[in-house]
MDAnalysis code that builds the backbone (N, CA, C; Angstrom):
import MDAnalysis as mda
import numpy as np

u = mda.Universe.empty(504, n_residues=168, atom_resindex=np.repeat(np.arange(168), 3), trajectory=True)
u.add_TopologyAttr("name", ["N", "CA", "C"] * 168)
u.add_TopologyAttr("resid", np.arange(1, 169))
u.add_TopologyAttr("resname", ["MET", "LEU", "PHE", "GLY", "ILE", "PHE", "GLY", "MET", "SER", "THR", "VAL", "ASN", "SER", "ALA", "PRO", "LEU", "GLN", "GLY", "THR", "PHE", "GLN", "SER", "ILE", "ASP", "GLY", "GLU", "THR", "LEU", "ASP", "LEU", "GLU", "SER", "PHE", "ARG", "GLY", "GLN", "PRO", "VAL", "LEU", "VAL", "VAL", "ASN", "THR", "ALA", "SER", "MET", "CYS", "GLY", "PHE", "THR", "GLY", "GLN", "TYR", "ASP", "GLY", "LEU", "GLN", "THR", "LEU", "TYR", "ASP", "THR", "TYR", "ARG", "GLU", "ARG", "GLY", "LEU", "ILE", "VAL", "LEU", "ALA", "VAL", "PRO", "SER", "ASN", "ASP", "PHE", "ASN", "GLN", "GLU", "LEU", "SER", "ASN", "ALA", "GLU", "GLU", "VAL", "LYS", "GLU", "PHE", "CYS", "GLU", "THR", "ARG", "PHE", "ASP", "LEU", "THR", "LEU", "PRO", "MET", "ALA", "ASP", "ILE", "THR", "GLN", "VAL", "THR", "GLY", "GLN", "ASP", "ALA", "HIS", "PRO", "PHE", "PHE", "ARG", "GLU", "VAL", "ALA", "GLN", "GLN", "THR", "GLY", "PHE", "VAL", "PRO", "ARG", "TRP", "ASN", "PHE", "ASN", "LYS", "ILE", "LEU", "LEU", "SER", "PRO", "ASP", "GLY", "ASN", "VAL", "VAL", "LYS", "THR", "TRP", "GLY", "SER", "LEU", "THR", "ARG", "PRO", "MET", "SER", "GLY", "ALA", "ILE", "ARG", "GLN", "ALA", "VAL", "GLU", "GLY", "GLN", "LEU", "ASN", "SER"])
u.atoms.positions = np.array([
    [0.842, -1.181, 0.000],
    [0.000, 0.000, 0.000],
    [0.886, 1.242, 0.000],
    [0.628, 2.138, -0.910],
    [1.364, 3.390, -0.963],
    [0.492, 4.480, -0.369],
    [1.047, 5.237, 0.578],
    [0.256, 6.244, 1.256],
    [0.716, 7.662, 0.970],
    [1.904, 7.816, 0.385],
    [2.364, 9.105, -0.092],
    [2.262, 10.251, 0.881],
    [1.792, 11.369, 0.384],
    [1.730, 12.599, 1.162],
    [0.680, 12.494, 2.254],
    [-0.423, 11.815, 2.003],
    [-1.585, 11.898, 2.866],
    [-1.672, 10.823, 3.923],
    [-1.316, 9.599, 3.605],
    [-1.743, 8.480, 4.398],
    [-0.916, 8.115, 5.597],
    [-1.501, 7.214, 6.378],
    [-0.851, 6.614, 7.532],
    [-1.098, 5.125, 7.412],
    [-0.117, 4.357, 7.767],
    [-0.232, 2.922, 7.673],
    [0.291, 2.284, 8.951],
    [-0.376, 1.213, 9.379],
    [0.109, 0.398, 10.477],
    [0.585, -0.909, 9.857],
    [1.785, -1.342, 10.221],
    [2.370, -2.500, 9.569],
    [3.036, -3.420, 10.580],
    [3.262, -4.634, 10.144],
    [4.067, -5.592, 10.900],
    [5.177, -6.037, 9.963],
    [6.393, -6.157, 10.465],
    [7.511, -6.480, 9.598],
    [8.642, -7.099, 10.405],
    [9.682, -7.519, 9.689],
    [10.881, -8.031, 10.341],
    [11.762, -6.855, 10.746],
    [12.610, -7.038, 11.756],
    [13.494, -5.939, 12.183],
    [14.362, -5.420, 11.043],
    [14.480, -4.118, 10.983],
    [15.304, -3.477, 9.970],
    [16.683, -3.189, 10.539],
    [17.675, -3.324, 9.685],
    [19.054, -3.064, 10.080],
    [19.682, -2.176, 9.016],
    [20.881, -1.738, 9.262],
    [21.593, -0.981, 8.254],
    [22.274, 0.237, 8.829],
    [23.029, 0.889, 7.970],
    [23.760, 2.079, 8.378],
    [23.479, 3.212, 7.404],
    [23.610, 4.412, 7.915],
    [23.542, 5.628, 7.114],
    [24.854, 6.370, 7.324],
    [25.308, 7.065, 6.305],
    [26.412, 8.003, 6.464],
    [25.820, 9.229, 7.148],
    [26.417, 9.684, 8.235],
    [25.872, 10.853, 8.919],
    [26.291, 12.125, 8.195],
    [25.597, 13.189, 8.476],
    [25.891, 14.479, 7.867],
    [27.270, 14.981, 8.276],
    [27.804, 14.428, 9.379],
    [29.136, 14.792, 9.869],
    [30.232, 13.859, 9.369],
    [29.869, 12.892, 8.521],
    [30.862, 11.969, 7.994],
    [31.052, 10.712, 8.812],
    [30.347, 10.598, 9.919],
    [30.406, 9.388, 10.755],
    [29.416, 8.362, 10.199],
    [29.267, 7.257, 10.895],
    [28.301, 6.236, 10.518],
    [27.195, 6.181, 11.569],
    [25.960, 6.160, 11.112],
    [24.806, 5.975, 11.989],
    [24.299, 4.557, 11.754],
    [24.431, 3.703, 12.756],
    [24.037, 2.298, 12.640],
    [22.705, 2.111, 13.357],
    [21.693, 1.655, 12.636],
    [20.388, 1.429, 13.267],
    [20.502, 0.465, 14.444],
    [21.445, -0.448, 14.373],
    [21.629, -1.402, 15.476],
    [21.995, -0.680, 16.772],
    [22.688, 0.448, 16.675],
    [23.061, 1.190, 17.886],
    [21.836, 1.832, 18.555],
    [20.726, 1.903, 17.833],
    [19.480, 2.451, 18.390],
    [18.569, 1.357, 18.935],
    [19.011, 0.099, 18.838],
    [18.180, -1.022, 19.301],
    [17.775, -0.778, 20.747],
    [16.516, -1.039, 21.056],
    [15.993, -0.789, 22.393],
    [15.331, 0.577, 22.513],
    [15.383, 1.371, 21.439],
    [14.776, 2.695, 21.426],
    [13.886, 2.820, 20.189],
    [12.752, 3.486, 20.309],
    [11.974, 3.761, 19.099],
    [12.708, 4.795, 18.248],
    [12.577, 4.662, 16.936],
    [13.249, 5.565, 15.997],
    [12.219, 6.054, 14.987],
    [12.137, 7.369, 14.825],
    [11.313, 7.963, 13.779],
    [12.261, 8.413, 12.673],
    [12.174, 7.777, 11.513],
    [13.011, 8.093, 10.364],
    [12.189, 8.973, 9.425],
    [12.747, 10.124, 9.041],
    [12.016, 11.089, 8.221],
    [12.884, 11.519, 7.056],
    [12.381, 11.334, 5.816],
    [13.109, 11.869, 4.667],
    [12.799, 13.363, 4.574],
    [13.840, 14.183, 4.519],
    [13.691, 15.632, 4.616],
    [14.277, 16.321, 3.387],
    [13.989, 17.607, 3.265],
    [14.570, 18.444, 2.210],
    [14.529, 19.890, 2.668],
    [15.575, 20.628, 2.377],
    [15.725, 22.000, 2.876],
    [14.857, 23.026, 2.154],
    [14.473, 22.769, 0.915],
    [13.778, 23.770, 0.126],
    [12.335, 23.359, -0.190],
    [11.730, 22.587, 0.664],
    [10.388, 22.045, 0.468],
    [9.360, 22.882, 1.230],
    [8.136, 22.856, 0.777],
    [7.064, 23.526, 1.498],
    [6.826, 22.945, 2.881],
    [7.287, 21.732, 3.127],
    [7.138, 21.087, 4.431],
    [8.367, 21.270, 5.323],
    [9.370, 22.025, 4.861],
    [10.618, 22.178, 5.610],
    [10.395, 22.715, 7.017],
    [9.343, 23.502, 7.221],
    [9.019, 23.995, 8.558],
    [8.782, 22.874, 9.555],
    [8.544, 21.655, 9.075],
    [8.360, 20.520, 9.982],
    [9.633, 20.191, 10.752],
    [10.775, 20.721, 10.333],
    [11.989, 20.537, 11.129],
    [11.756, 21.020, 12.565],
    [11.024, 22.122, 12.733],
    [10.725, 22.604, 14.089],
    [9.994, 21.535, 14.891],
    [8.995, 20.921, 14.288],
    [8.239, 19.874, 14.963],
    [9.070, 18.635, 15.240],
    [9.955, 18.287, 14.319],
    [10.835, 17.131, 14.550],
    [11.747, 17.379, 15.738],
    [12.300, 18.596, 15.817],
    [13.164, 18.927, 16.953],
    [12.366, 18.933, 18.251],
    [11.154, 19.477, 18.225],
    [10.301, 19.497, 19.422],
    [9.950, 18.075, 19.852],
    [9.615, 17.218, 18.900],
    [9.310, 15.821, 19.212],
    [10.527, 15.150, 19.850],
    [11.686, 15.372, 19.263],
    [12.929, 14.808, 19.793],
    [13.196, 15.329, 21.204],
    [13.068, 16.628, 21.396],
    [13.301, 17.218, 22.723],
    [12.302, 16.692, 23.750],
    [11.070, 16.483, 23.329],
    [10.012, 16.025, 24.234],
    [10.249, 14.599, 24.713],
    [10.723, 13.734, 23.833],
    [10.779, 12.303, 24.147],
    [12.186, 11.698, 24.195],
    [13.218, 12.451, 23.924],
    [14.546, 11.825, 23.874],
    [14.993, 11.302, 25.234],
    [14.602, 11.965, 26.334],
    [14.961, 11.469, 27.674],
    [14.346, 10.098, 27.933],
    [13.253, 9.806, 27.223],
    [12.583, 8.511, 27.364],
    [13.008, 7.533, 26.281],
    [13.965, 7.954, 25.419],
    [14.563, 7.020, 24.476],
    [14.319, 7.267, 23.003],
    [13.444, 8.194, 22.626],
    [13.154, 8.386, 21.207],
    [14.360, 8.940, 20.450],
    [14.602, 8.357, 19.296],
    [15.560, 8.884, 18.330],
    [14.744, 9.399, 17.148],
    [15.031, 10.602, 16.700],
    [14.456, 11.130, 15.464],
    [15.619, 11.265, 14.495],
    [15.560, 10.545, 13.394],
    [16.627, 10.543, 12.405],
    [16.148, 11.232, 11.139],
    [16.724, 12.393, 10.839],
    [16.423, 13.110, 9.603],
    [17.326, 12.572, 8.499],
    [16.716, 12.266, 7.362],
    [17.458, 11.736, 6.221],
    [17.229, 12.677, 5.032],
    [18.085, 13.694, 4.883],
    [17.940, 14.604, 3.747],
    [18.028, 13.849, 2.424],
    [17.184, 14.254, 1.478],
    [17.159, 13.603, 0.177],
    [16.863, 14.632, -0.903],
    [17.444, 14.419, -2.056],
    [17.158, 15.278, -3.207],
    [16.302, 14.549, -4.236],
    [15.630, 13.486, -3.823],
    [14.810, 12.713, -4.751],
    [13.722, 13.553, -5.405],
    [13.274, 14.593, -4.744],
    [12.201, 15.432, -5.274],
    [12.733, 16.822, -5.646],
    [14.066, 16.898, -5.843],
    [14.749, 18.102, -6.329],
    [14.536, 19.319, -5.445],
    [14.585, 19.112, -4.122],
    [14.373, 20.220, -3.194],
    [15.417, 20.257, -2.083],
    [16.564, 19.639, -2.314],
    [17.619, 19.658, -1.309],
    [18.786, 20.504, -1.793],
    [19.525, 21.026, -0.851],
    [20.710, 21.828, -1.156],
    [21.788, 20.950, -1.788],
    [22.885, 21.558, -2.228],
    [23.903, 20.871, -3.031],
    [24.718, 19.820, -2.295],
    [24.994, 20.050, -0.989],
    [25.868, 19.115, -0.295],
    [25.558, 19.098, 1.204],
    [26.152, 18.136, 1.877],
    [25.889, 17.929, 3.302],
    [26.243, 19.150, 4.141],
    [27.330, 19.817, 3.804],
    [27.732, 20.993, 4.581],
    [26.664, 22.086, 4.533],
    [26.120, 22.323, 3.336],
    [25.068, 23.329, 3.195],
    [23.819, 22.926, 3.973],
    [23.454, 21.649, 3.897],
    [22.274, 21.157, 4.617],
    [22.470, 21.318, 6.118],
    [23.628, 20.912, 6.610],
    [23.907, 21.007, 8.047],
    [23.851, 22.452, 8.513],
    [24.488, 23.351, 7.779],
    [24.467, 24.767, 8.159],
    [23.045, 25.330, 8.128],
    [22.295, 25.005, 7.092],
    [20.908, 25.451, 6.974],
    [20.078, 24.980, 8.169],
    [20.193, 23.706, 8.505],
    [19.388, 23.133, 9.601],
    [19.799, 23.685, 10.964],
    [21.093, 23.874, 11.165],
    [21.554, 24.426, 12.444],
    [21.178, 25.897, 12.572],
    [21.311, 26.654, 11.488],
    [21.053, 28.095, 11.523],
    [19.558, 28.405, 11.572],
    [18.788, 27.766, 10.705],
    [17.352, 28.069, 10.610],
    [16.514, 27.375, 11.675],
    [16.918, 26.170, 12.088],
    [16.068, 25.369, 12.966],
    [16.755, 24.921, 14.247],
    [18.014, 25.234, 14.435],
    [18.747, 24.857, 15.635],
    [18.635, 23.348, 15.904],
    [18.768, 22.548, 14.851],
    [18.607, 21.101, 14.980],
    [19.757, 20.474, 15.734],
    [19.410, 19.566, 16.635],
    [20.403, 18.768, 17.350],
    [20.141, 17.276, 17.170],
    [19.073, 16.929, 16.479],
    [18.754, 15.522, 16.275],
    [19.718, 14.924, 15.254],
    [19.880, 13.602, 15.273],
    [20.795, 12.963, 14.320],
    [20.333, 13.188, 12.883],
    [21.300, 13.396, 11.993],
    [21.003, 13.590, 10.576],
    [21.941, 12.748, 9.728],
    [21.363, 12.139, 8.704],
    [22.151, 11.420, 7.717],
    [22.660, 12.407, 6.669],
    [23.580, 11.956, 5.860],
    [24.012, 12.705, 4.691],
    [22.873, 12.653, 3.662],
    [22.976, 13.403, 2.600],
    [21.965, 13.377, 1.541],
    [21.907, 11.956, 0.985],
    [20.702, 11.401, 0.966],
    [20.492, 9.981, 0.709],
    [19.339, 9.786, -0.259],
    [19.472, 8.868, -1.190],
    [18.360, 8.541, -2.075],
    [17.370, 7.655, -1.323],
    [16.074, 7.989, -1.412],
    [15.055, 7.259, -0.650],
    [14.032, 6.554, -1.534],
    [14.080, 6.779, -2.845],
    [13.136, 6.141, -3.762],
    [13.884, 5.527, -4.942],
    [13.205, 4.646, -5.628],
    [13.757, 4.057, -6.841],
    [14.725, 2.926, -6.579],
    [15.277, 2.396, -7.660],
    [16.157, 1.235, -7.549],
    [17.462, 1.557, -6.844],
    [17.849, 2.832, -6.794],
    [19.074, 3.220, -6.105],
    [18.808, 3.755, -4.698],
    [17.599, 3.537, -4.209],
    [17.261, 3.979, -2.852],
    [18.167, 3.289, -1.838],
    [18.402, 3.973, -0.731],
    [19.164, 3.402, 0.373],
    [18.522, 2.064, 0.765],
    [19.317, 1.064, 1.154],
    [18.766, -0.247, 1.521],
    [17.662, -0.180, 2.578],
    [17.746, 0.742, 3.535],
    [16.690, 0.875, 4.538],
    [15.348, 1.142, 3.867],
    [15.310, 2.104, 2.959],
    [14.054, 2.472, 2.306],
    [13.577, 1.385, 1.344],
    [14.518, 0.683, 0.701],
    [14.119, -0.454, -0.142],
    [13.496, -1.556, 0.708],
    [14.087, -1.819, 1.881],
    [13.557, -2.863, 2.764],
    [12.190, -2.468, 3.316],
    [12.020, -1.210, 3.705],
    [10.705, -0.744, 4.158],
    [9.672, -0.955, 3.051],
    [10.027, -0.586, 1.825],
    [9.109, -0.760, 0.691],
    [8.779, -2.230, 0.467],
    [9.797, -3.076, 0.551],
    [9.576, -4.506, 0.332],
    [8.677, -5.092, 1.418],
    [8.920, -4.724, 2.676],
    [8.167, -5.305, 3.783],
    [6.761, -4.733, 3.914],
    [6.614, -3.446, 3.615],
    [5.353, -2.778, 3.948],
    [4.631, -2.163, 2.760],
    [5.325, -1.973, 1.652],
    [4.747, -1.278, 0.513],
    [4.835, 0.237, 0.623],
    [5.365, 0.738, 1.724],
    [5.451, 2.192, 1.927],
    [6.696, 2.746, 1.247],
    [6.484, 3.710, 0.365],
    [7.561, 4.397, -0.345],
    [7.327, 5.891, -0.165],
    [8.336, 6.666, 0.220],
    [8.131, 8.108, 0.290],
    [7.685, 8.652, -1.071],
    [6.554, 9.345, -1.059],
    [6.030, 9.934, -2.287],
    [6.351, 11.423, -2.352],
    [6.938, 11.930, -1.282],
    [7.346, 13.327, -1.198],
    [8.253, 13.444, 0.010],
    [8.722, 14.641, 0.290],
    [9.571, 14.885, 1.448],
    [8.751, 14.833, 2.735],
    [9.417, 14.592, 3.827],
    [8.851, 14.581, 5.175],
    [7.815, 13.470, 5.377],
    [8.078, 12.304, 4.767],
    [7.348, 11.097, 5.109],
    [8.021, 10.518, 6.347],
    [7.244, 9.840, 7.182],
    [7.743, 9.397, 8.477],
    [7.532, 7.897, 8.658],
    [8.564, 7.240, 9.212],
    [8.530, 5.802, 9.465],
    [8.924, 5.595, 10.923],
    [8.015, 5.041, 11.719],
    [8.308, 4.765, 13.129],
    [8.730, 3.314, 13.291],
    [9.919, 3.142, 13.863],
    [10.425, 1.810, 14.184],
    [10.241, 1.552, 15.672],
    [9.874, 0.334, 16.003],
    [9.769, -0.073, 17.396],
    [11.175, -0.244, 17.975],
    [11.286, -0.374, 19.300],
    [12.610, -0.591, 19.904],
    [13.329, -1.832, 19.374],
    [12.595, -2.804, 18.854],
    [13.258, -3.984, 18.296],
    [13.518, -3.857, 16.796],
    [13.233, -2.676, 16.211],
    [13.586, -2.417, 14.826],
    [12.517, -2.731, 13.800],
    [11.306, -3.049, 14.236],
    [10.212, -3.314, 13.311],
    [9.490, -2.017, 12.950],
    [8.973, -1.960, 11.720],
    [8.162, -0.812, 11.321],
    [6.822, -0.907, 12.052],
    [6.485, 0.155, 12.786],
    [5.234, 0.214, 13.536],
    [4.165, 0.922, 12.722],
    [4.482, 2.129, 12.260],
    [3.543, 2.937, 11.483],
    [4.317, 3.834, 10.533],
    [3.597, 4.281, 9.512],
    [4.161, 5.234, 8.561],
    [3.147, 6.353, 8.352],
    [3.670, 7.525, 8.016],
    [2.804, 8.683, 7.765],
    [3.337, 9.452, 6.563],
    [2.450, 10.104, 5.861],
    [2.829, 10.971, 4.763],
    [3.226, 12.353, 5.246],
    [3.523, 13.208, 4.296],
    [4.028, 14.556, 4.566],
    [3.063, 15.435, 5.344],
    [1.775, 15.258, 5.141],
    [0.800, 16.139, 5.779],
    [0.661, 15.908, 7.280],
    [1.108, 14.764, 7.769],
    [1.037, 14.497, 9.202],
    [2.220, 15.172, 9.874],
    [1.919, 16.135, 10.714],
    [2.958, 16.921, 11.384],
    [3.604, 16.116, 12.508],
    [4.892, 16.359, 12.757],
    [5.616, 15.588, 13.779],
    [4.974, 15.606, 15.164],
    [4.371, 16.716, 15.566],
    [3.761, 16.797, 16.897],
    [2.267, 16.486, 16.874],
    [1.794, 15.873, 15.794],
    [0.377, 15.495, 15.715],
    [0.059, 14.465, 16.791],
    [-1.201, 14.398, 17.146],
    [-1.632, 13.409, 18.126],
    [-1.340, 11.995, 17.672],
    [-1.496, 11.726, 16.376],
    [-1.262, 10.377, 15.861],
    [0.192, 9.946, 16.069],
    [1.119, 10.836, 15.755],
    [2.532, 10.475, 15.915],
    [2.898, 10.398, 17.385],
    [2.470, 11.373, 18.173],
    [2.817, 11.342, 19.601],
    [2.243, 10.098, 20.268],
    [1.024, 9.727, 19.941],
    [0.417, 8.530, 20.537],
    [1.197, 7.276, 20.141],
    [1.572, 7.177, 18.878],
    [2.340, 6.001, 18.423],
    [3.716, 5.957, 19.083],
    [4.372, 7.113, 19.199],
    [5.678, 7.175, 19.862],
    [5.544, 6.772, 21.319],
    [4.568, 7.340, 22.013],
    [4.379, 7.019, 23.433],
    [4.127, 5.540, 23.648],
    [3.458, 4.904, 22.685],
    [3.217, 3.464, 22.772],
    [4.491, 2.635, 22.652],
    [5.561, 3.230, 22.164],
    [6.831, 2.512, 21.979],
    [7.868, 2.843, 23.047],
    [7.578, 3.817, 23.893],
    [8.552, 4.267, 24.898],
    [8.539, 3.370, 26.124],
    [9.663, 3.320, 26.807],
    [9.803, 2.493, 28.009],
    [9.242, 3.150, 29.267],
    [8.679, 4.300, 29.205],
    [8.063, 5.088, 30.301],
    [8.976, 6.085, 30.893],
])
């Protein structure tokens, strides 16, 4: 099932694994987040939804003490990202004061999509149809729910799903 910009999906799947290159040149290993819920969001700096960075940071600040990881994955799949990781990092730090983990610019759709996004698509049918699609992983690495771009990070639906995955 493809839900794109609008939809939300509840899914059951096998644990997801893999690594992302971080925006700082380090490696972000999903395995290092095991035991914590992770919200993975494909982002873009020049999108009409870019203001959602504020909500992502607020969500992270609200729940990180209880274990939530919010992972921003900048992508130029929809031709709305800056030229390189340095520009993206500066933009996000300057405009949104982001402190949440960020990957380097990453392909999220098509045959060259990052393995994480290919595996999500294979297991659940969910493919980002635009920027700021959201994928919630349970502490054991399974996809719990997905949301399209129109669902804001601090929406009741996302907060309720996140709270259901937290250790208290």
